[in-house]
C-alpha positions as CSV (number, residue, x, y, z in Angstrom):
1,M,-83.7,52.3,-125.2
2,N,-82.4,54.5,-128.0
3,E,-83.4,58.2,-128.4
4,V,-86.3,57.4,-130.7
5,S,-87.9,54.9,-128.3
6,E,-87.3,57.2,-125.4
7,Q,-89.2,59.9,-127.2
8,I,-92.0,57.6,-128.2
9,R,-92.2,56.3,-124.7
10,A,-92.7,59.8,-123.4
11,E,-95.4,60.5,-126.0
12,L,-97.2,57.3,-125.0
13,L,-97.0,58.0,-121.3
14,E,-98.2,61.6,-121.8
15,A,-101.1,60.4,-123.9
16,L,-102.0,57.8,-121.2
17,E,-101.8,60.3,-118.3
18,N,-104.0,62.8,-120.2
19,D,-106.5,60.2,-121.3
20,Q,-105.6,60.8,-124.9
21,L,-104.3,57.3,-125.6
22,V,-106.8,55.4,-127.7
23,L,-107.6,52.3,-125.6
24,P,-109.3,49.2,-127.1
25,T,-112.9,48.5,-126.4
26,L,-114.4,45.1,-125.8
27,P,-116.3,43.6,-128.8
28,E,-120.0,44.5,-128.6
29,V,-121.1,40.9,-127.9
30,A,-118.7,40.7,-125.0
31,L,-120.0,44.0,-123.6
32,Q,-123.6,42.8,-123.9
33,V,-122.9,39.4,-122.3
34,R,-121.1,40.9,-119.4
35,E,-123.8,43.5,-118.8
36,T,-126.5,40.9,-119.0
37,A,-124.7,38.4,-116.7
38,A,-124.2,41.2,-114.1
39,D,-128.0,41.6,-113.8
40,P,-129.0,39.9,-110.5
41,Y,-132.3,38.8,-112.1
42,V,-130.7,37.3,-115.3
43,D,-131.8,33.8,-116.3
44,I,-130.5,31.3,-118.8
45,P,-133.0,32.2,-121.6
46,K,-132.1,35.9,-121.3
47,L,-128.4,35.3,-121.5
48,T,-128.9,32.8,-124.4
49,S,-130.8,35.4,-126.4
50,V,-127.9,37.8,-126.1
51,I,-125.3,35.3,-127.2
52,Q,-127.2,33.7,-130.1
53,S,-126.9,36.8,-132.2
54,D,-123.3,35.8,-132.7
55,T,-123.3,32.5,-134.5
56,A,-119.6,31.9,-134.3
57,L,-119.5,32.5,-130.5
58,T,-122.6,30.3,-130.1
59,A,-120.9,27.4,-131.8
60,R,-117.7,27.8,-129.8
61,L,-119.6,27.8,-126.5
62,I,-121.5,24.6,-127.4
63,K,-118.1,23.1,-128.4
64,V,-116.7,24.0,-125.0
65,A,-119.7,22.6,-123.1
66,N,-119.1,19.3,-125.0
67,S,-115.4,19.3,-124.5
68,P,-113.4,16.9,-122.2
69,L,-112.6,19.9,-120.0
70,L,-116.2,19.8,-118.6
71,R,-116.9,16.1,-119.0
72,A,-120.6,16.5,-119.8
73,S,-122.7,13.4,-118.9
74,R,-124.7,13.8,-122.1
75,P,-124.2,15.7,-125.4
76,I,-125.0,19.4,-125.4
77,E,-127.1,20.1,-128.5
78,D,-127.9,23.8,-128.3
79,L,-126.8,27.1,-126.7
80,K,-129.5,27.0,-124.0
81,M,-128.2,23.6,-122.8
82,A,-124.6,24.9,-123.0
83,V,-125.3,28.0,-120.8
84,G,-127.2,25.7,-118.4
85,R,-124.2,23.4,-118.3
86,L,-121.6,26.2,-117.9
87,G,-123.6,28.5,-115.6
88,I,-124.1,32.3,-116.0
89,N,-120.7,33.5,-114.7
90,Y,-118.6,30.8,-116.4
91,T,-120.4,31.6,-119.7
92,S,-119.8,35.4,-119.3
93,N,-116.1,34.9,-118.6
94,L,-115.6,32.4,-121.4
95,A,-117.6,34.4,-123.9
96,T,-115.5,37.4,-123.1
97,S,-112.3,35.5,-123.6
98,L,-113.4,34.0,-126.9
99,A,-114.8,37.2,-128.3
100,M,-111.5,39.0,-127.6
101,E,-109.6,37.2,-130.3
102,Q,-111.0,39.6,-132.9
103,M,-109.2,42.4,-131.1
104,F,-105.8,40.9,-131.9
105,Q,-105.8,41.9,-135.6
106,A,-104.1,44.7,-137.6
107,T,-104.1,45.9,-141.1
108,S,-100.3,45.9,-141.7
109,D,-98.6,42.5,-142.0
110,V,-95.8,43.2,-139.5
111,I,-98.2,44.4,-136.8
112,D,-100.8,41.7,-137.6
113,Q,-98.1,39.0,-137.0
114,R,-97.3,40.6,-133.7
115,M,-100.9,40.8,-132.7
116,R,-101.5,37.1,-133.6
117,A,-98.3,36.1,-131.7
118,A,-99.6,38.1,-128.7
119,W,-103.0,36.3,-128.9
120,S,-101.2,32.9,-129.1
121,R,-99.2,33.6,-126.0
122,S,-102.2,34.9,-124.2
123,T,-104.2,31.7,-125.0
124,E,-101.3,29.5,-123.9
125,V,-101.0,31.3,-120.5
126,A,-104.8,31.3,-120.2
127,A,-104.9,27.5,-120.8
128,I,-102.2,26.8,-118.2
129,A,-104.0,29.2,-115.8
130,H,-107.3,27.4,-116.2
131,V,-105.7,24.0,-115.3
132,L,-103.7,25.5,-112.4
133,A,-106.7,27.1,-110.9
134,R,-108.8,24.0,-111.3
135,H,-106.3,21.6,-109.8
136,Y,-104.3,23.7,-107.3
137,T,-106.7,26.3,-106.0
138,R,-110.3,27.0,-105.1
139,L,-110.3,29.9,-107.6
140,K,-112.7,29.8,-110.6
141,P,-111.1,28.3,-113.7
142,D,-113.1,30.5,-116.0
143,Q,-111.9,33.7,-114.2
144,A,-108.4,32.4,-114.3
145,T,-108.8,31.8,-118.0
146,L,-109.9,35.4,-118.6
147,A,-107.0,36.6,-116.3
148,G,-104.6,34.8,-118.6
149,I,-106.2,36.2,-121.7
150,V,-105.8,39.8,-120.5
151,H,-102.4,39.6,-118.8
152,R,-100.7,41.4,-121.8
153,I,-103.7,43.3,-123.1
154,G,-101.6,46.5,-122.8
155,V,-99.7,45.5,-125.9
156,L,-102.7,46.4,-128.1
157,P,-102.5,50.2,-127.9
158,I,-98.7,50.1,-128.3
159,L,-99.0,48.0,-131.5
160,T,-101.8,50.1,-132.8
161,F,-99.6,53.2,-132.2
162,A,-96.7,51.5,-133.9
163,E,-98.8,50.6,-136.9
164,N,-99.0,54.4,-137.6
165,N,-95.5,55.2,-136.6
166,R,-92.8,54.3,-139.1
167,R,-90.0,55.0,-136.6
168,L,-91.2,52.1,-134.5
169,L,-92.0,49.8,-137.4
170,R,-88.4,50.2,-138.6
171,D,-86.9,49.3,-135.2
172,S,-88.1,46.0,-133.9
173,D,-85.9,46.0,-130.8
174,A,-87.1,49.5,-129.8
175,L,-90.7,48.3,-130.2
176,D,-90.0,45.2,-128.0
177,A,-88.5,47.4,-125.3
178,L,-91.5,49.7,-125.3
179,I,-93.9,46.9,-125.0
180,E,-92.1,45.3,-122.1
181,D,-91.8,48.6,-120.3
182,L,-95.3,50.0,-120.9
183,H,-97.7,47.1,-121.4
184,P,-98.3,46.5,-117.6
185,R,-99.5,50.0,-116.7
186,I,-101.4,50.4,-120.0
187,G,-103.0,47.0,-119.4
188,R,-104.3,48.0,-116.0
189,R,-105.8,51.2,-117.4
190,I,-107.6,49.2,-120.1
191,L,-109.1,46.8,-117.6
192,Q,-110.2,49.8,-115.4
193,S,-111.9,51.3,-118.4
194,W,-113.7,48.0,-119.0
195,D,-114.8,48.0,-115.4
196,F,-113.4,44.5,-114.9
197,P,-113.3,43.2,-111.3
198,A,-110.4,44.6,-109.2
199,E,-108.8,41.2,-108.9
200,L,-108.4,41.2,-112.7
201,Q,-107.4,44.9,-113.1
202,L,-104.2,44.2,-111.2
203,I,-103.2,41.2,-113.4
204,P,-101.1,43.1,-116.1
205,E,-98.8,44.6,-113.4
206,E,-98.9,42.1,-110.6
207,H,-98.2,38.9,-112.7
208,L,-94.7,40.4,-113.1
209,N,-94.2,41.3,-109.5
210,F,-92.3,38.3,-108.4
211,A,-91.8,39.7,-104.9
212,R,-95.5,40.0,-104.2
213,A,-96.8,38.2,-101.1
214,P,-100.6,38.2,-100.7
215,A,-102.0,36.3,-97.7
216,T,-103.7,33.7,-99.9
217,V,-103.4,32.6,-103.5
218,D,-105.1,34.8,-106.1
219,Y,-105.5,35.1,-109.8
220,A,-102.3,37.1,-110.2
221,D,-100.4,34.2,-108.6
222,V,-102.0,31.8,-111.0
223,V,-101.2,33.9,-114.0
224,M,-97.6,34.5,-112.8
225,V,-96.9,30.7,-112.5
226,A,-98.7,30.1,-115.8
227,Y,-96.7,32.8,-117.5
228,L,-93.4,31.4,-116.2
229,Q,-94.3,27.9,-117.2
230,S,-95.2,29.1,-120.7
231,L,-91.6,30.4,-121.0
232,L,-90.0,27.0,-120.4
233,D,-87.8,25.9,-123.4
234,T,-88.0,29.4,-124.9
235,G,-84.7,30.8,-123.8
236,H,-86.5,33.8,-122.3
237,P,-84.4,35.6,-119.6
238,L,-86.9,34.8,-116.9
239,T,-86.1,31.1,-117.3
240,Q,-82.7,31.9,-115.8
241,M,-84.3,33.4,-112.7
242,D,-84.3,31.4,-109.4
243,W,-88.0,30.4,-109.4
244,S,-87.6,29.0,-105.8
245,Q,-87.7,32.6,-104.7
246,V,-91.1,33.2,-106.3
247,S,-93.6,32.6,-103.5
248,A,-96.5,32.2,-105.8
249,F,-95.4,28.6,-106.4
250,D,-95.7,28.0,-102.6
251,R,-99.2,29.5,-102.5
252,L,-100.3,27.1,-105.3
253,G,-98.6,24.2,-103.5
254,L,-96.5,23.6,-106.7
255,A,-92.8,23.0,-106.8
256,P,-91.0,25.4,-109.1
257,E,-89.2,22.6,-110.8
258,V,-92.4,20.8,-111.7
259,H,-93.8,21.7,-115.1
260,S,-97.6,21.0,-115.3
261,A,-97.2,19.9,-119.0
262,D,-95.1,17.0,-117.8
263,D,-98.3,15.5,-116.2
264,E,-100.1,13.7,-119.0
265,D,-103.5,14.5,-117.7
266,L,-102.8,18.1,-117.0
267,S,-101.0,18.5,-120.4
268,A,-104.0,17.1,-122.2
269,E,-106.3,19.6,-120.4
270,M,-104.0,22.5,-121.3
271,E,-103.9,21.5,-124.9
272,A,-107.7,21.1,-125.0
273,A,-108.2,24.5,-123.4
274,M,-105.8,26.1,-125.8
275,A,-107.5,24.5,-128.8
276,L,-110.9,25.8,-127.7
277,L,-109.6,29.3,-127.1
278,N,-108.1,29.3,-130.6
279,G,-111.2,27.9,-132.2
280,D,-109.5,24.6,-133.3
């Protein structure tokens, strides 16, 4: 890092430690959905009534319920049927994931492009995580999807900070270095502030901890493998790492040299999941 980026890094860390860094908040509909779904007495009509105020989200959930991912035996025609097909928790996690797209936007062109690129990478990792969880673990695919969406959520405050800081806007390399250095710990703080489950709060930091060795496979393992697989053919430095030393592959029962996208069925599922997350 150069002197400017070191100074800005110190500013960001100080703001974070003093609770002065402006952290993003979940979209209102996501907050309402999660709060409603957490009610032990919630039922499908109640959750449906919360979601249907957002017409775009309603349409996308119906589309997901009708997608090949879920292989519905009959067409899903309305939101109540969709929620009934998906279930309360699946609907909550998926609605949260879909609603978060609106957070990845900025007013300046340079930062907006970075925001959209971050969303694109997040949806790719989320789609791979969905498929890996479904086929290689007993973890919940919807939770794995959300874990993939938030694995780099820490980039948002950094990009927002950069949008108002010309020093960073002028130095793309310095901004990249700051993001890679700080997004994991900022991401954890964001998910803590959103009161996400503990198993998701650790995702931003632990999906990059290649030496981690939990007793059983968890969502950080799934996101780690999904993240690494998303980097194939990109020239990213992590593609030069010896993946056979990453024990997360073992816990998934997946050989490091096997790319899920090479399996036609899995590849089709990943593409379908990515398209749904991107509203295609």
